[in-house]
Phi, psi and omega in degrees: 000130179295154182273137173258124182292146177053042181305319183291341180270351181282138179254135172262145183241133179284150175292328175202170185291334183280345183287127178231134180251144189292306188255342186241020185298330182290344179287334187272131184249322188216178180248159178278138176270085183294329180296322179295317178296315181297320181296320185256016184301316180298320178294319178298313179297322179296319178294316180298315179295325178294321177293315180296324180281350179083013180287330178216143180268158181300315179299322178295318179298314180297321179295317180293316179294324179293329179291332181281352179071191183277358180280341182290125183292326177293320175302314180295324178294317175298322179296317178296317179297322176297323177296321178297310182298315180295318180296316179298316179300312182294323178293319176293325180295316183271351187288324186216112181293339181267003181288175181278349181301306182299319181293315180290325178292320178296319179298315180296318180295319180292322178294320181292318182270001181057054179289000000 
């Protein structure tokens, strides 16, 4: 299984405060703010469609969102959505050692590092 750097520093996020997991509960630190994502969902989709249509590039978007600081609600909504995606990826990664995640990740890492 390929190594994920800084594994101990990664945070898993619960879907809500009432959710408790039997064996991996200690991995979870905080909850997802679903209301923030729901409130800004149309804006998120508009940004994604703009990137796909080529109206704005990803680096320009990141620069604009970064200039607004952490006070921007759209920035915070993207951050929450990123937490969801990362938590799902990490849970799928550790859930089954025989799954294709480790093998495909190892293949990508080897191709990138020219193994």
